[in-house]
N, C-alpha and C positions, 0 to 999 in steps of 0.2 A: 892118052887120057882126053884127047880132043872129043868133042861131042857129049862128054859124060856130065850130067847135070850135077851141079854141087861140087865138082872136082876141077881144080885149076892148076896147071903146071906153069910156073913163070920162073925162068932161068932154071936154077937147080933146086927149086922150091915147089913143093905141092901143097896146096892148100885145099882142105875138104871141109866143107860146111853143110849145116842141115838146120832146119827150124825146130826139130825134135831130136832127143837123144837117139831114138829109133831110127830116123832118117840119116843122122850123122853116123851111126854105127853101120848101117847097111852100105853107105857110101865108102866109109873107111875100109870095110871088109872088101868091097869091089876093088878099090885102090890097091890094097895089099895083094890080092890075088892077081891083078893085072901085072903088078911089079914082080911077083914071083914068077908068073908065066913067061915074062921077058927076061928073067935071069938077073933083074936088078935087086940091089940091096939097099937099105936105109942105114944111115949112122944113128943108132938109138940115143946117142948123147945129144944129137940135134933135133930130135923129135919131141913135139910139145903136143899134147893132146887136150882136147876139150876146154879150149880157151873161150872165154866170154867175149874177148876182144883182142884184137891183133893189130900191132903198128908194122906196117909193111911198105917199104919204099916211100916213106914219107906220108903215108895214109893211115887212117885209123879205120879198121874194119871192125864193125860189132853188129849186134842185132838191130841197131838203129839205122844201119846203112853205112855208107863210105864217106869219110870227111877228112879234113887235114889233121895231121897228127900235131901234138902240142909244140914240138919242135919246129915244125914248118910254119905254124902260127907265129911263133916268136921270131923266127928268121925273117918272115914278111914284115912283122912290126919293126924290127931293127931296120930293115931296108928302107921302109918308109920314113923312119925318123932320120936316118942318114940323108935321104933325098931332101927332106924338109930343111935340114941343116945346110946342105949345098945351096938350096934355093935362097936360104937367108944370107948366106955368105955372098952369094952373087949380088943380091940386093944391097947389101952393104958396100960392096966394092963399086957398085953403079952409083951409089949416092955420094961417095968420096970424090967423084970426079967433078 
C-alpha cells in the first residue's frame, strides 16, 4: 500500500480516507482489490467504514486534522498535576529545614 494516496498501513491496521465519499470509495476499492490480489483477507468483525473521526494510537483523526485524543489530553493533565504536587511537597520539605 506504500505510495497510495489516502491509504495508510500501520501495524496490522489499514486506514483509508478521502475528502469525499467518491474519493473514499475509489480508495477503498483500490485497497480491497490490492488485498485480494495479494491473497490477504480482512476480519469483517474488525472493519469499520465511513467514520467521521477515528481515535488511533492516542491521536484523534478527523476532517479537522490530527490532534491528541481525549484520553491523551487527560493523561497529560494528570501528569502535570502530579508534577505540581511533587514540586509543592519538595518546597514544603525545604521550608521545614
